[in-house]
Residue frames relative to the residue before (quaternion, step in Angstrom):
aa qw qx qy qz dx dy dz
X 1.0000 0.0000 0.0000 0.0000 0.00 0.00 0.00
X 0.5877 -0.6119 0.4257 0.3147 3.50 -1.03 0.87
X 0.4568 -0.7149 0.4648 0.2532 3.61 -0.78 1.16
X 0.5896 0.5612 -0.3599 0.4560 3.69 1.02 -0.46
X 0.6225 0.5261 -0.2771 0.5088 3.58 1.09 -0.90
X 0.6225 0.5175 -0.3085 0.4995 3.57 0.83 -1.06
X 0.7002 0.4999 -0.2981 0.4136 3.60 0.59 -0.98
X 0.6331 0.5513 -0.2761 0.4680 3.47 1.17 -0.92
X 0.6430 0.5305 -0.2782 0.4772 3.51 1.00 -0.99
X 0.6867 0.4380 -0.3266 0.4794 3.51 0.81 -1.04
X 0.5859 0.5564 -0.3908 0.4410 3.81 0.92 -0.59
X 0.6886 0.5165 -0.2741 0.4288 3.50 0.91 -1.09
X 0.6215 0.5072 -0.3290 0.4982 3.52 1.03 -0.92
X 0.6634 0.4927 -0.3503 0.4410 3.76 0.71 -0.81
X 0.6466 0.5421 -0.2994 0.4454 3.53 0.88 -0.79
X 0.6237 0.5563 -0.2777 0.4736 3.50 1.11 -0.94
X 0.6711 0.5281 -0.2458 0.4586 3.32 0.88 -1.24
X 0.6748 0.4782 -0.2911 0.4808 3.61 0.93 -1.06
X 0.6442 0.4852 -0.3299 0.4908 3.69 0.96 -0.67
X 0.6683 0.4667 -0.3471 0.4638 3.64 0.86 -0.46
X 0.6697 0.4983 -0.3077 0.4566 3.46 0.98 -0.56
X 0.6499 0.5003 -0.3171 0.4763 3.49 1.17 -0.66
X 0.6167 0.4977 -0.3533 0.4971 3.65 1.11 -0.74
X 0.6838 0.4761 -0.3643 0.4160 3.67 0.74 -0.68
X 0.5934 0.5634 -0.3275 0.4724 3.62 1.19 -0.71
X 0.6655 0.5184 -0.2702 0.4641 3.50 0.94 -1.03
X 0.6532 0.5145 -0.2991 0.4683 3.55 0.89 -0.91
X 0.6757 0.4915 -0.2926 0.4651 3.50 0.83 -1.08
X 0.6349 0.5234 -0.3331 0.4604 3.63 1.03 -0.64
X 0.6486 0.5102 -0.3001 0.4785 3.57 1.05 -0.72
X 0.7327 0.4160 -0.2557 0.4741 3.63 1.07 -0.74
X 0.4061 0.7443 -0.4637 0.2572 3.60 1.31 0.00
X 0.4688 -0.7103 0.4257 0.3074 3.70 1.09 -0.51
X 0.7579 0.2367 -0.1826 0.5798 3.51 1.07 -0.29
X 0.2745 -0.7668 0.5527 0.1766 3.56 -0.65 1.03
X 0.6605 -0.5356 0.3699 0.3741 3.51 -1.18 0.51
X 0.6525 0.4909 -0.3218 0.4793 3.67 0.87 -0.94
X 0.6675 0.4779 -0.3349 0.4625 3.65 0.82 -0.78
X 0.6431 0.5251 -0.3322 0.4475 3.59 0.95 -0.77
X 0.6702 0.4678 -0.3289 0.4730 3.57 1.01 -0.78
X 0.6374 0.5512 -0.3213 0.4320 3.66 1.06 -0.65
X 0.6778 0.4785 -0.2751 0.4858 3.40 1.14 -0.84
X 0.6104 0.5172 -0.3395 0.4947 3.66 1.18 -0.66
X 0.6659 0.4421 -0.3465 0.4911 3.70 0.83 -0.71
X 0.6028 0.5197 -0.3746 0.4756 3.78 0.97 -0.53
X 0.6484 0.5300 -0.3321 0.4341 3.60 0.92 -0.88
X 0.6631 0.5101 -0.2992 0.4589 3.56 1.09 -0.97
X 0.6578 0.4940 -0.3195 0.4703 3.61 0.90 -0.82
X 0.6522 0.4660 -0.3470 0.4869 3.70 0.99 -0.64
X 0.6130 0.5615 -0.3332 0.4448 3.63 1.11 -0.50
X 0.7073 0.4229 -0.2804 0.4921 3.50 1.07 -0.80
X 0.5716 0.5571 -0.3674 0.4775 3.54 1.21 -0.42
X 0.6693 0.4708 -0.3163 0.4800 3.61 0.90 -0.78
X 0.6395 0.5469 -0.3225 0.4335 3.54 0.99 -0.75
X 0.6365 0.5319 -0.3072 0.4664 3.52 1.23 -0.82
X 0.6401 0.5175 -0.3009 0.4815 3.52 1.11 -0.99
X 0.6204 0.5121 -0.3372 0.4890 3.70 1.01 -0.72
X 0.6506 0.5249 -0.3100 0.4528 3.64 0.86 -0.71
X 0.6564 0.4917 -0.2831 0.4972 3.55 1.09 -0.91
X 0.6393 0.5214 -0.3363 0.4543 3.53 0.94 -0.92
X 0.6209 0.5413 -0.3373 0.4557 3.59 0.95 -0.86
X 0.6915 0.5160 -0.2953 0.4103 3.45 0.75 -0.99
X 0.7800 0.3165 -0.1310 0.5237 3.60 1.13 -0.61
X 0.2424 0.8120 -0.4970 0.1870 3.39 1.20 0.71
X 0.6354 0.5283 -0.3776 0.4178 3.60 1.09 -0.19
X 0.5036 0.6766 -0.3920 0.3675 3.48 1.34 -0.14
X 0.2115 -0.8210 0.5058 0.1595 3.63 -0.66 0.69
X 0.3465 0.7763 -0.4703 0.2369 3.56 1.40 0.33
X 0.5654 -0.5745 0.4315 0.4051 3.57 -1.27 0.51
X 0.5956 0.5447 -0.4188 0.4162 3.75 0.77 -0.51
X 0.6460 0.5233 -0.3125 0.4596 3.63 0.87 -0.97
X 0.6154 0.5235 -0.3131 0.4992 3.62 1.00 -0.92
X 0.6985 0.4218 -0.3199 0.4815 3.64 0.63 -0.98
X 0.6134 0.5053 -0.3994 0.4570 3.71 0.71 -0.67
X 0.6766 0.4497 -0.3666 0.4535 3.73 0.67 -0.82
X 0.6361 0.5455 -0.3672 0.4038 3.66 0.75 -0.76
X 0.6786 0.4947 -0.2960 0.4551 3.48 1.04 -1.08
X 0.6107 0.5435 -0.3299 0.4721 3.61 1.08 -0.72
X 0.6668 0.4900 -0.3108 0.4676 3.64 0.88 -0.82
X 0.6594 0.5109 -0.2782 0.4762 3.56 1.04 -0.72
X 0.6200 0.5256 -0.2918 0.5042 3.43 1.27 -0.74
X 0.6551 0.5147 -0.2808 0.4765 3.62 0.90 -0.85
X 0.6768 0.4425 -0.3142 0.4974 3.63 1.05 -0.76
X 0.6036 0.5606 -0.3433 0.4512 3.51 0.99 -0.45
X 0.6784 0.4680 -0.3014 0.4794 3.49 1.04 -0.92
X 0.5845 0.5036 -0.4040 0.4914 3.70 1.08 -0.48
X 0.6474 0.5146 -0.3655 0.4271 3.73 0.83 -0.68
X 0.6241 0.5249 -0.3401 0.4684 3.71 1.06 -0.76
X 0.6809 0.5282 -0.2983 0.4104 3.60 0.89 -0.80
X 0.5871 0.5572 -0.3743 0.4524 3.74 1.28 -0.20
């Protein structure tokens, strides 16, 4: 067989295999369920929520001497949130 033809056949086979691999990866990425834009939006929302909770924790610590019902409720919510955070880390 002609060496040039063999080289062209090998190049064609490599190109076809690369296209098939690219198509499979692309298809799996589309089937993953979460799009990149939605993931980024949810990540930003999570970060905003974490900052808000941290601000509430700071305010609750600043007014720890208060005996109001609201302050007690906020502290219990923060305790539950911290317990849930520990459960998520496991």
